[in-house]
C-alpha positions in Angstrom: -58.9 49.5 33.8 -58.3 49.0 30.0 -59.8 51.1 27.3 -63.1 50.0 25.7 -63.4 48.9 22.1 -65.1 52.2 21.3 -62.3 54.2 22.9 -59.7 52.2 21.0 -61.7 52.8 17.8 -61.8 56.5 18.5 -58.1 56.7 19.0 -57.4 54.7 15.8 -59.7 57.1 13.9 -57.9 60.1 15.4 -54.5 58.7 14.4 -55.7 58.2 10.8 -57.1 61.8 10.7 -53.8 63.2 12.0 -51.8 61.1 9.5 -53.8 62.4 6.6 -53.6 66.0 7.8 -49.8 65.8 8.1 -49.4 64.0 4.8 -51.6 66.5 3.0 -49.7 69.4 4.4 -46.3 68.1 3.4 -47.5 66.8 0.0 -49.0 70.2 -0.8 -45.9 72.2 0.3 -43.2 69.8 -1.0 -41.1 70.1 2.1 -41.9 71.5 5.6 -40.1 71.9 8.9 -41.8 70.5 12.0 -42.9 73.9 13.2 -44.5 74.6 9.9 -46.4 71.3 10.0 -47.7 72.2 13.4 -48.8 75.6 12.0 -50.4 74.1 8.8 -52.3 71.3 10.6 -53.2 72.9 13.9 -52.0 69.8 15.7 -49.8 69.8 18.8 -46.1 69.3 18.4 -46.1 66.0 20.2 -48.9 64.6 17.9 -47.0 65.8 14.9 -43.8 64.2 16.0 -45.5 60.9 16.5 -47.2 61.0 13.1 -43.9 62.0 11.4 -42.0 59.1 12.9 -44.8 56.7 11.8 -44.9 58.1 8.2 -41.1 58.0 7.9 -41.0 54.4 9.1 -43.7 53.5 6.6 -41.8 55.3 3.8 -44.4 57.9 3.0 -42.2 60.8 4.1 -38.4 61.3 4.1 -36.5 63.4 6.6 -34.3 65.8 4.8 -30.8 66.3 6.1 -30.6 69.9 7.3 -27.6 72.1 6.8 -25.7 72.8 10.0 -25.4 76.6 10.6 -24.2 78.0 13.8 -25.0 76.6 17.3 -27.9 74.5 18.3 -29.7 71.6 16.7 -30.8 72.3 13.1 -34.5 72.3 12.3 -35.6 69.0 10.8 -37.7 69.1 7.6 -39.7 66.4 5.9 -40.7 65.8 2.3 -43.3 63.7 0.6 -41.5 60.8 -1.3 -42.6 61.7 -4.9 -40.4 58.9 -6.1 -42.5 56.3 -4.2 -44.9 55.8 -7.2 -45.6 57.1 -10.7 -48.5 58.0 -12.9 -49.1 57.9 -16.6 -51.3 60.2 -18.7 -52.5 59.0 -22.1 -54.0 60.7 -25.1 -55.6 58.0 -27.3 -56.6 59.6 -30.6 -57.5 58.6 -34.1 -54.0 59.1 -35.5 -51.7 58.7 -32.5 -51.4 57.6 -28.9 -49.3 59.9 -26.8 -48.3 59.5 -23.2 -46.3 61.0 -20.3 -45.0 59.5 -17.1 -44.7 61.7 -14.0 -43.7 61.2 -10.4 -46.1 61.9 -7.5 -45.1 65.5 -7.5 -46.3 65.9 -11.1 -42.8 66.2 -12.6 -42.8 64.7 -16.1 -40.0 62.2 -16.5 -40.7 60.7 -19.9 -42.9 60.8 -22.9 -43.7 58.6 -25.8 -45.8 58.4 -29.0 -47.1 55.7 -31.3 -48.8 56.3 -34.6 -52.2 54.6 -35.4 -54.9 55.1 -37.9 -58.7 55.7 -37.5 -59.3 52.3 -39.1 -57.0 50.5 -36.6 -58.9 47.9 -34.6 -59.6 48.5 -30.9 -57.1 45.7 -30.0 -54.3 47.5 -32.0 -55.1 50.9 -30.5 -55.1 49.5 -27.0 -51.8 47.6 -27.7 -50.3 50.9 -28.9 -51.4 52.5 -25.6 -49.8 49.7 -23.6 -46.6 50.2 -25.6 -46.6 53.9 -24.9 -46.9 53.1 -21.1 -44.0 50.6 -21.4 -41.8 53.0 -23.4 -42.4 55.8 -20.8 -41.6 53.4 -17.9 -38.4 52.2 -19.7 -37.2 55.6 -20.6 -37.8 56.9 -17.0 -36.1 53.8 -15.5 -39.3 52.9 -13.6 -40.7 49.4 -12.9 -44.2 48.9 -14.3 -45.3 47.8 -10.9 -44.6 51.3 -9.6 -47.2 52.9 -12.0 -49.9 53.6 -9.4 -52.4 55.3 -11.7 -53.2 55.7 -15.4 -55.2 58.6 -16.7 -56.6 58.3 -20.2 -58.1 60.9 -22.5 -59.8 60.0 -25.7 -62.1 61.3 -28.3 -65.9 60.9 -27.9 -68.3 60.6 -25.0 -67.1 58.7 -22.0 -69.3 57.5 -19.2 -68.6 57.4 -15.5 -67.3 53.8 -15.7 -64.6 54.8 -18.3 -66.4 53.2 -21.2 -66.4 55.0 -24.6 -70.1 55.5 -25.3 -69.7 57.3 -28.6 -66.7 58.1 -30.8 -67.4 59.4 -34.3 -63.7 59.7 -35.3 -62.8 56.0 -34.6 -65.1 53.3 -36.1 -64.1 50.5 -33.7 -63.9 52.6 -30.5 -67.4 52.8 -29.1 -67.8 50.3 -26.3 -64.1 50.2 -25.3 -63.8 49.8 -21.6 -60.6 51.7 -20.8 -60.9 51.3 -17.1 -61.0 47.6 -17.3 -58.1 47.4 -19.8 -55.6 49.6 -18.0 -56.4 48.3 -14.5 -53.8 45.5 -14.8 -53.5 45.1 -11.0 -56.1 45.3 -8.2 -54.3 48.4 -6.8 -53.8 50.4 -10.0 -56.1 53.4 -10.3 -57.6 54.2 -13.7 -59.5 57.4 -14.6 -60.8 58.3 -18.0 -62.3 61.4 -19.6 -62.9 63.1 -22.9 -59.8 64.5 -24.5 -61.0 68.1 -24.8 -62.0 68.1 -21.1 -58.5 66.9 -20.2 -56.9 69.5 -22.5 -58.8 72.2 -20.5 -57.7 70.7 -17.2 -54.1 70.8 -18.4 -54.4 74.5 -19.4 -55.9 75.3 -16.0 -53.2 73.5 -14.0 -50.1 74.0 -16.1 -50.8 76.1 -19.2 -52.2 79.3 -20.5 -55.2 79.5 -18.0 -53.3 78.8 -14.8 -54.5 82.0 -13.1 -57.9 82.4 -14.8 -61.2 81.3 -13.1 -63.4 81.4 -16.2 -62.1 80.0 -19.5 -63.3 78.4 -22.7 -60.9 76.0 -24.4 -61.1 75.6 -28.2 -59.4 72.3 -28.8 -58.3 72.5 -32.4 -56.7 69.6 -34.2 -57.8 66.9 -36.6 -60.8 66.7 -34.4 -62.4 69.8 -32.7 -63.7 70.2 -29.2 -64.7 72.8 -26.7 -64.4 72.6 -22.9 -65.3 75.0 -20.0 -63.6 76.0 -16.8 -65.9 78.1 -14.6 -65.2 79.4 -11.1 -61.9 77.6 -11.3 -63.4 74.2 -11.9 -63.6 72.0 -15.0 -67.3 71.7 -16.0 -68.1 68.3 -17.5 -71.9 68.5 -17.4 -74.4 65.9 -16.3 -73.3 63.4 -18.9 -69.7 64.5 -19.5 -70.8 66.3 -22.7 -70.7 70.0 -21.7 -69.9 72.2 -24.7 -70.1 69.3 -27.1 -71.5 70.8 -30.3 -70.4 68.1 -32.7 -74.1 67.1 -33.4 -75.2 70.7 -34.3 -75.1 71.1 -38.1 -75.1 74.9 -37.9 -71.7 74.8 -36.2 -70.1 72.9 -39.1 -66.8 72.4 -37.3 -66.5 68.7 -38.2 -66.0 69.6 -41.9 -64.0 72.8 -41.4 -60.7 71.0 -41.7 -61.6 70.2 -45.3 -60.8 73.9 -46.1 -57.2 73.2 -45.1 -57.0 69.9 -46.9 -58.3 71.4 -50.1 -55.1 73.5 -50.7 -52.7 70.7 -50.2 -51.7 68.2 -52.9 -53.7 65.0 -52.6 -50.6 62.8 -52.4 -49.8 64.3 -48.9 -50.9 61.9 -46.2 -54.1 63.0 -44.6 -52.5 63.2 -41.2 -50.1 65.9 -42.5 -52.4 68.0 -44.7 -53.5 70.6 -42.1 -49.9 71.2 -41.0 -48.9 71.6 -44.6 -51.6 74.2 -45.2 -50.6 76.2 -42.2 -47.0 76.1 -43.4 -48.0 77.4 -46.8 -50.0 80.2 -45.2 -47.0 81.1 -43.1 -44.9 81.3 -46.3 -47.4 83.7 -47.9 -49.5 81.4 -50.1 -52.7 83.3 -50.8 -54.9 80.2 -51.3 -53.6 78.7 -48.0 -54.2 82.0 -46.2 -57.8 82.0 -47.5 -58.2 78.4 -46.4 -57.0 79.3 -42.9 -59.5 82.1 -42.7 -62.4 79.9 -43.7 -61.3 77.3 -41.1 -61.0 80.1 -38.5 -64.5 81.3 -39.4 -66.0 77.8 -38.7 -64.1 77.6 -35.4 -65.2 81.0 -34.4 -68.9 80.1 -34.7 -68.5 77.3 -32.2 -66.3 79.3 -29.8 -68.6 82.3 -30.0 -71.6 80.2 -29.0 -69.8 79.1 -25.9 -68.6 82.6 -25.2 -72.1 83.9 -25.4 -73.4 81.4 -22.9 -70.7 81.6 -20.2 -69.0 85.0 -20.8 -65.5 83.8 -20.0 -62.4 86.0 -19.2 -60.2 83.9 -21.5 -60.4 81.8 -24.7 -57.5 79.4 -25.1 -56.6 78.0 -28.5 -55.3 74.5 -27.6 -54.6 71.2 -29.2 -52.2 70.4 -32.0 -53.2 73.4 -34.1 -52.2 75.8 -31.4 -48.7 75.3 -32.8 -49.9 77.2 -35.8 -51.1 80.1 -33.7 -48.9 82.5 -35.6 -51.1 82.1 -38.7 -54.4 81.0 -37.0 -54.8 83.4 -34.1 -55.3 86.6 -35.9 -58.0 85.3 -38.3 -59.7 83.6 -35.3 -59.6 86.9 -33.4 -61.1 88.8 -36.3 -64.0 86.4 -36.7 -64.7 86.3 -33.0 -64.7 90.1 -32.9 -67.4 90.1 -35.6 -69.5 87.6 -33.6 -69.0 88.5 -29.9 -70.1 91.8 -28.4 -67.7 91.2 -25.5 -64.6 89.4 -26.7 -62.5 87.6 -24.0 -58.7 87.6 -24.0 -57.3 85.2 -26.5 -54.2 83.0 -25.7 -52.5 80.2 -27.5 -51.6 77.1 -25.5 -47.9 76.5 -24.7 -48.6 72.7 -24.2 -49.3 72.0 -27.9 -50.0 68.4 -28.8 -49.2 67.1 -25.3 -52.1 69.0 -23.6 -54.4 65.9 -23.4 -51.7 63.6 -22.1 -50.7 66.2 -19.5 -54.3 66.7 -18.5 -54.8 63.0 -18.1 -51.7 62.9 -15.9 -53.3 65.7 -13.8 -56.5 63.6 -13.5 -54.5 60.5 -12.4 -52.7 62.6 -9.8 -56.0 63.8 -8.4 -57.1 60.1 -8.1 -53.9 59.2 -6.2 -54.4 62.2 -3.9 -58.0 61.2 -3.2 -56.9 57.6 -2.4 -54.0 58.7 -0.2 -55.6 61.6 1.6 -59.2 60.3 2.2 -59.5 59.4 5.9 -62.1 56.8 5.1 -59.4 54.7 3.5 -58.1 53.6 6.9 -54.5 53.5 8.2 -51.8 54.1 5.7 -49.8 50.9 5.1 -46.1 50.4 4.9 -45.3 51.8 1.4 -44.5 49.3 -1.4 -44.9 49.5 -5.1 -48.5 48.3 -4.8 -49.6 50.1 -1.7 -52.5 52.2 -3.0 
């Protein structure tokens, strides 16, 4: 007597669950032997063998050639095909667009940058972002069709649909629908968030806060931002605006950069003035050192406010200005010690001006994992460049 429709549906569902369990185990570990997959998933060996054969035939996994040592059949191992697709992380700012391209294992293969200005039109800024994606793909030798996901970080308040709701730093940016722009095929995933939030995500995953559960990020650059990681999770808030103090006049971080600009000759391009001020302070220029301290004082007020609320273990100085940590960190620590009864540990980012793009890449990888590993998505197809 044949199986009922209900029984067939149950068997199909069970296969999908088993597939996702095996795929998740191998993807997380990088490479596993059959016995390890059985241990990780709790499935029987026969079920694991069936799933592995299916996933290999559909090109999600690859069987690694084992080294032959001694007698007996060598243990087979399997790896997730990180080269099956690629993701791009973008940092779309007022003065530049940066990007990185990574494989599905998170390994960065290429990076690119294009200069823009705050006054550039939305069309030109988006065109610069498209060029950054194309340059990354070209340099990595990757077809554009194999870019499965784009993560984008940008200044301002971003809503859940990936639309820029507010952007004080870029006059023509509010209203930009980044999800719509970068979704150039029905299968490409696009995820968008505020740049400071993504800088914090990068520090948590790959930077100075990798082992810390509670952290405040001070995102210092031509624009300033704060972001929070609590209990190991990035906290965006109900409207994606957690720790946004830009509208509070008492904080005064929006104008703090003018302290740095004031000690640099006016003929220096505005995009280079802060870096020139830090360089002068490094060389012992007293006026520049005083300017750095005034800037640090304004930054400390904002950071201390966040520290007082969440009592973090760590404060990370991130963003472009983290590259001037040798002259900025000590004044910042002095000012924070004056304001905070309990001072967290201070660290400078090692990711520098790529932190937002790397965080955007992390967000894109999360979106890919959710799509690949969610059982509700149904059976995994034969893998092609446009499978997800």
